N, C-alpha and C positions, 0 to 999 in steps of 0.2 A: 367165625361164630362168636356169639356173645352169651355168657352164662345168664340164666334167669334170676339166680339169687346167689350172692357171693358172701363168704365169711369175711369179716373185716380183718385187716392186718393189725399191726402193732405200733403204728406211728401216728403222729398228729402235728399241725402247723398253723401260723397266723393268717388273718383274712386279707388285709390290705384292700378292703373294699372302699371305693371312692364314693363320695356323695353323688347321688343320682341327679345332679342338677344340670340342666341343659343350657346351651347357649341360647339366650333370650334377647328380644328387643326391649329396650327400656320404655315403660309407659310414660305418658305425659306427666303423671303425678303419682307419688306413692301414698298420697292422703286418702283416707277412707271416707266414703259417703256418710254424711252426718246421721242418716237414718239407719245406719248398719252398725250396731254396737260392738259386734265381735270384730269387724273390720277396723273399727276405731281402736279397739283394744290391741289388735295385732299391729297395726301401724305404729301405735305409740311404743310398743314393746320393741319393735324393730329399730326405732330411732333411739330410744333411751337405753336399749340393751337391759331392761329390768322391767318386771311387771308383777303387780300384786297377785294376778291369778295363778301364775306359775312360771315355769322355765324348762328348758331342754338341758339336762345334765344335773350334776349334784351341787352346783353352786347357785344359790338363790339370787346372787347379785349379778349373775351373768346369764341373761335370758338365752343367748345363743352359744352357750359353752359347748354343746355337743350336738354334731350334725349327722351322725350315723347310727348304726345299730346298736343293740345291747343284748345281754344274756338273760332278760327277763323271761318269766314264765308266761306262756301266751294262752288266751282263752279258746275254748272249743265249744261250739254249739251244734249239736246233732239233732236230726229230725228223722223219724222212722226207725229209730235204734232201740229205744227202750222196750224191752220184752221181745226183742227180734231174735234172740237166741245168742249163744256163745259165739263170741268173735265179732258180731255185729254191735251188740250192746256195749256202750262206752265203759261200762263197769268191768268189762273183761280186761281192761288195761289200767284201771285207776285203783286207788286205794289198796286194799290187800293184794290186788293183782298187778300193782306197779312194779315193773322190772327194776326200779331204782331202790327197791326193798332188798334185793338179792345181789350179792357181790358177783356171782357167776353170770347172772343175767346182764349186768353192767359190762363185764368183760367181753361177753358175747356181742353186745351191742356196739361198743367202741373198738373192740379188738385189742384193748389194754385195760389195766386197772387204773380208771380215772380217779385221781386223788380227791378226797373230800366229797365224793359223789354218792356213796352208799348212804341211804336214809331209811332206816327201818319203819319210820312213820310216814313215808312219802304218800301223798294223795295224787300227785301228778303222774301222767304217763309220759311217753316220749313221742317226738315228732314222727318217728317211723311207724307208730301205731296208727296213724292217720291212713297209711297204706294198708295196714293189716284190716282195718275196719272195711275198707273198699274191697279188698280181697274176700273177706268173709261175706260181704254182701253179695258178691257174685257167686260165690259157692253156695249161698243160700237161696239162689235163684231169684234175687232181686232184679227187677226189669230196668229200673232207672237209677242211676248213681250220679250225683252231682257233688263236685268238689269246688266250693266257693271260697276263693283266697282274697282276703283283704291284705295286700302286700304292706307290711310294716305297722299293722294295727295291733298294738298291745291293749291291755286292759284299760289303761289310762286314756288312750286315744279313743277307744269306745265309750268310755264314760263322758269325755268331753262332748262327743256328739250326741249322746243320749240326753244329757243335761240340756243342750241347746234345743234339741228337737222336742223334748217333753216340756220345756219351759220351767223346769224345777230341778232341784238336786234330789233325786229320788232314791239314791242308795250310796253306800260307801263300801260295800263288800259284795262278793258273790256275783251271780249272773246279771243282776241289774234289770232295769226296765227303761223304756223310752224308745228304743229301736224296735223295728218289726222282728228282727231275728232274736231279740230278747224276750218279747212279749208273745210271740206266736207259739201256740201249744201243740200243734200237729196232732190233734186227737189224743193228746196225752203221751205221745211217743218221743218228745224232746228231751234232751239231756244236756248237762253243762259240765265241763271240766277244764283242765289246763295241762300244759305240756312243756317240757324242756325242748329247746331248740338248738343247743350247742352242736357244732359240727364235729366231724371226725378230727379235722385239724385245719390249721391256717398256715400259709406260707408255702405252698406247693408251687414248684416251678415246672413248666411244661414246654413242649415243642408242639405248636399248633399245626405245623405242617406234617410232621410225622405222627401226630396224635398220641404222643407219649408223655409220661410223667418222669421228670429227671431225678426227683428226690422223694420217692414215696414216704409219706409221713410228715413232710414239711417241718414246721418249727414248733408252733404253740398248740397244745393239745386241748380237746374239749372236755366237757363235764359240767356238773352243776353242784355248787355248794349251798345246801339249804340254809346253813347258818349265816353265810355272807349274803346270799341272794334273796332269802325269804321263803317261807313255806307255801305261798300262794301269791298271785299277782297283786293283791291289794295290801300285803303285809311286807314292808322292806325288811331286808336283812341288816346284819350288823355293820356291813361294809358298803357304803354308798358308792365307792369307786369300783367295786368288784364287777358289777354288770357290764362295764365298758372296758375291763381289763386294764385299769389304770391305777397307779403308775406301772411302768414296765418292770420296776424292782419290787413290786408288791410281793407279799408272802404267798399269795395264791392268785394265779391268773388262769382262767379258762377261756378258750376262744369263743368269740360270739360269731354267730353265722352270717353269711350273706344270703341273698335270695335264691341263688342257684343251688347251692348246697341243701338249703332247707326245703326247697321245692323238690329236689331230688329225693330227700328223706320221705316226703309226703307221697310222692308218686311211685318211688321205686323200693322204699322200705329199707334204705341203708344209710349209715353215716358215711359221709364223704368229705372231701376237702373243699374249701371255699373257692368259688369262681369256676367250678366244673358243672357239667350238665349230664347227668345219668351215666356217669362212670364212677367206679369205686376209687378208693384212696390211691390205688396203683394205676389208674387209668383204664381199667377193664370195663367194657360196656355192660350195662345191666338193663333188664327189661322194665318197663313201667306198667302200671295198672292199665293204661290205655293200650299198650301192646297186647297184654293178656286179654283184655276185653274184646279187642278187635279179632284176635285169633279165635275166640270163642263165639264169634258171630255178631257181636254188638257193634253199633256204629259209635264213632268217637269224635269228640270235637273240643275246641278251645276258643274262648273269646276273652278279649282284654281291652282295657281302656288305654293302655301303653303299646308301644310297638310289638308286633306279632312274635318276634324272636327274642324279646327280653327274656330274663332268667326264668320267670315263673311260667309263662306260656310255653317257652322252649322246653321246660322240664316235663311238660305233659307227654313228650313224645320223642325229642331229639336227642342226639348223642354228640358230645364234644368235650375235649379236655379243657376248653376255656369258654366261658359264657359270652364273651365279646365276639366271637366269630359268627357274627349275626347272619350273614349271607348263607353260610353253610348250615347253620341251625334252621333257617327257613327252608332250605332244600329238604332237610329230613322231614319237616312238618308237612310239606306239600308233595313228598314222594319223588324227589328228584336226586340223582347221584350227588354225593357230597364228599368232602374230605374224609368223614368218618364211615361213609358207605359208598366207596368209589366204584364198586363193581355192581352190586345189586342194591338198589335204593330201598329204603323203607316204604311200606305201602302208602304211608301218608294219612293225615287226619282226613276224616269225611267233612268236617267243617272247621275253618280257621277264619276268624273275624277279629281285626284289631287295628292298631295304628301303625305308623311308619311312613305314611304318605307325606311327601314334601321334604324328607330329610335327605337331601342330595349332598354327596361328598365328591368333589373333584379337585384337580390341580394339586396345590400344595397340601390341602387338607387330606387328600387321598393318599399322598406320599407319607404323611404323618401316621396315618393308620397303618400302612404297610410296615413302617419302621417300628411300630409298637409290638409287633410279633404276636398279636392276639387275633388278627383277621386272616393271617396266612398269605402265602404268595398268590393264592387264586382270588384274592379280593378284586372286585371289578368296580372301578370308579362309577359313580351314579348314585342310585339309592342305597342308603347304608344297609338295608334290610332285605331288599328284593331287587335282583337284576332284572333288566328287560328281558333277557333270554329265558330266565326261569319262569317269569311271569307269562311270556308267550307259549312257552312249552306245556303249561298246565291248563291254559284257556281252552274252553270248549270250542271256541270259534276256530282254533287251530288243531282240533283233534284231541285236546286234552280232556281232563276229567272234571274240571272245576268251572262253574259259572263264576266269572270274576266281576266283583263290584268294587268300585273305587270312587273316592270323592270326585264329584262332577260339577264344574261351575254352573250355577244358575239353577241347580236342583237340590232339593232337600236330602240330606243323608239318609233319613228315614225312608223316603220314597225310593231312592236308588236301591237300598238294601231290601226292601219289601219286594221290588220288581225282580231282583236277582234271586230272592228266595223262592218266589213263585216259579221262576224258570228252572231253578234247580230241582224243585219238587216235580214239576210236570214233566221234565226230561230225565228224571231219575239220575241227576248229576250230584256231584259234590258242590259245596259253596265256599268261596274265598272272598272275604271282604277286607278292603285295604283303605283305611281312612286316617284322618289325623290333621292337626294343624301344621301348616307348611313352615317354611323358613327355619329348618333345622331342628324342629321340636318333635314332631311325629306322633305325639299322644293326642287324646281327645282334650278339648278345652277343659280347664280346671274350673270345677263348680265351686263357689264360695258358700259359706254357711247359709246365707239367705236365698240360695238358689239361683243366684246370678253367676255371671262369669267375668268378675271384675277384681282379680287378685290384687292385694296390696303387698307392701314391702315384706320381705322375709329375710332369710339368711343371705341369700344372693343380692348382689348390688342392683342387678337388673330386675325388672318386674314384668311379668307377662302381661301381654295385651292382645285382644282378638278383635278381628273385624266382624261385622255382622255375618259375613259369609263363613267365617271360621265356625260360628255357632250353628247356622242353618244347614251348611253342607256336610255336616258330621252327624251320624247317629248317635244316640246315647248308648250306654252300656246295657240299659234295658232292652233297647231296640235290638242289639246285638245278641243278647241272651234269647230273646223271643224268636228271632230269625233262626238261630242255631237249633233251638228246640223243635221248630217247625219242620226243619230238614231231617234232623236226626230221628224224630219220632215216627218217621214213615217206615223205619225198620221194625218189623213185628217182634224181633228178638229183644230189642230194647237199645239203650245207649248209655255211654259215660260222657260227661260233659264237665269241663273246667271252666269256671267264670272267675276272672281276676279283676279286682278293683285296684289296679296298679298305681292309681294316683295318690292313694293314701301315703304310700312310701315317699313319693316325690315331695308331697307337702311336708311331711316330717323331717325329711332331709333338709328341707328349706326352713325349718323352725317356724312354720306358718300355721298357726291354729285355726285360722279362718278357712284356708284351703283343706286343712286336715278334717275338720267337721264337715265341709261340703263333700269331700271325697267319700267319707264314711257313709254319709246319707245317700250319696249316689249309689254306692255299692249295696246299701240296705234296700234301696228301691229294686235293684236286680234280684236280691234274695226274695223280695215279695212277688216278683214276677215268676219266679221259679216255684214257690210255694203255691201261688194262685193256679199255676198250670197243673201242679200235682193235684190239687183240690178239684179241679175241673175234669182232668183227663186220666187220672190215676187214683192211687190212694196210699196211705202210709204203710200198707203191708207189702207193697211191691216197690216202693221208692225210698231212697235214702239220700238225705241232703246233709253234707258236712260244711259248716261255716267256721272258718278260722283264719289265722294269719301265719305267714311264714316266719316272722320275727317281730321283735319290738324295737322301738327307739328309746328315748329316755325322757319322755314328757313327765314333768312332776306338776301336779295340780295342787296349789296351796290354798286358794280361795275358790272353790268350784262355783259359788253363787254368782261370781262375776261373769260366768259364762251363760247365765240366764238372760235371754233377751228381755229388755224392760217391757216391751209390748205384750209379752206372754205372762 
C-alpha cells in the first residue's frame, strides 16, 4: 500500500542532473538562413561563444557557460482561479499566505529547517502549492482541470519568446505581454504569481530493482535565499552564482531541482529528491492528483512533445525510485504490471500521447543501459520507452483497453491521431498515441522561432535535422492536446489533463535561443487550444487552467531589443 500524503523527513541531497541532450545526426550546415535573424543570432553565438543579446550562466563572456537547471523563481499563470474561493485562488498561497513567511511552515514543507529560507516579506509560493490548487479545484467541484507545464521555462525564457512574437520589447517586469497565456484574460479570472522550485534534496542513491532508497536525505539540501536569489523572477539577488549552486565551497548552496522532483511536487504536493517519480525522500510511493481525480470518477490524461515516460509526463501518474526506468514508468502509465506495482498494476491513464517512437536500443547500447542501474534487470532491448509486449497487451486489437496510434509511413500524424481518436470515442476506449522523430531521438521535431523546423548550432556539436516525413508524419502538440480533450470530455464527470511542452527544456539545455523561442511558442499554441475549448465547451466557473514550468535554466538577456525580428 502507498500513503496518500506523507510528512517529509529531515534530510536533503544534490541533483546530478545530466543535460537532456540526445544523440543526433549532424546537419549539413550549422549556418542560419539569411532571412531568419534569430537563427543568425544563435548560430553566431554558438560559434563565437559570446553574444550581445545575452548568455546562459553568470559569465557574459561565455555564452555557453551553463547547460542545466537553476534555482530561479518560476512564473505561474492561472485561469479560472480569481474569485474561485479559498484554496483555488492563487492568493491563497502568495503574499501574506506564503508558507515562506513562517518558519514552521518551511520545516513542514522540507522536513528540516532550510537555512536562509525564511522570508517575512515573501510574495512567492511553493511548487507544491500547484498541487494544492488542483486539489482545491476538485474539492470545489470544478469539472475540468488542466496542468500545462513548459518544461524548463523560466521568466527570462518566456520574455525572449514574448519579445519575438510581439515584435517589440513590451515589458521588463511582471506578468508581461506578447504570448497568449500572458494576454488572455479568461473573463477576468486569470492570475499571475511565481514560486520556489528547490527540491527536498540532491544526491540520493537508489536500488531500482528493489525500488528502495539507500541514503534517505542524500547530500545537498533544498531551500531558497531571497537575498542571494532575488525577491521575484526579474530582480536578481546579490549572488550570481547562487542559482546554480556554484562554487561547491560557497557560503550558501541550495539544491536546484530536476524535472522529476519538480513535477512530483506539482502533481503529488511533496518535496522529494532529484531523479525520482512520485515517491518521497525515503522512497515511499505517494498519490498524485491524477490518481485522486480518477478515484473520484474523473478521466485523466497526459500529452507531451517529448517521450511519454520522461520525467514530467511520468510524474502525472507513475511511481519509481529513478526517473530513467522508462519502460517501467510507461507500464504504470498504461496500467501494466511494473517493478513498482508487480502484483496489482495501476489502473492507467485514460489518454497518453507523446514521443518515444524510433528510439531503439539494442546490442552494446542495451548492455550499457543495464549496467547503468537505472533501468533495472527487467529492461527489454528494443524501444527505450515501450516494449513490444506491453504495446500489444494494451492494444484493443488484442483485447486491451487502448486504441493505439503511432507514426505511420506515408500518412500525416494529424490524420493518424484523428482517426484513432474517433475510434476511441466511438468504441468507448482509451487512447494511446506514440510518435516522434526516429534515429534515437524520440521527441517531436524542434520548432524554431520562425515556425520552421531547421535548428542551428547550439551547445551540442551535432545539429538536429529532419526529413520532410519527420515533419508530416508527426502530429503537433496542439493536435495531441485536442485529441486528448476529445476523448476525455466524453466523461460527464469531467477530466484532469496534463499538457507538457517538453522541448523548451531540451532547447535551453542546448543553449539554443532559436529553439527555445520556437518551443515556447509551440506550447503557447497548445495553451490557446485549451482556452479556446473552454470558451466553446465550458466556462471559467467550472474550468481551471494552470500554466507554469517545473524549473528554470539560466538565460540572461542583456539586450532584449536584439530578439525583435527586423521584419516586425
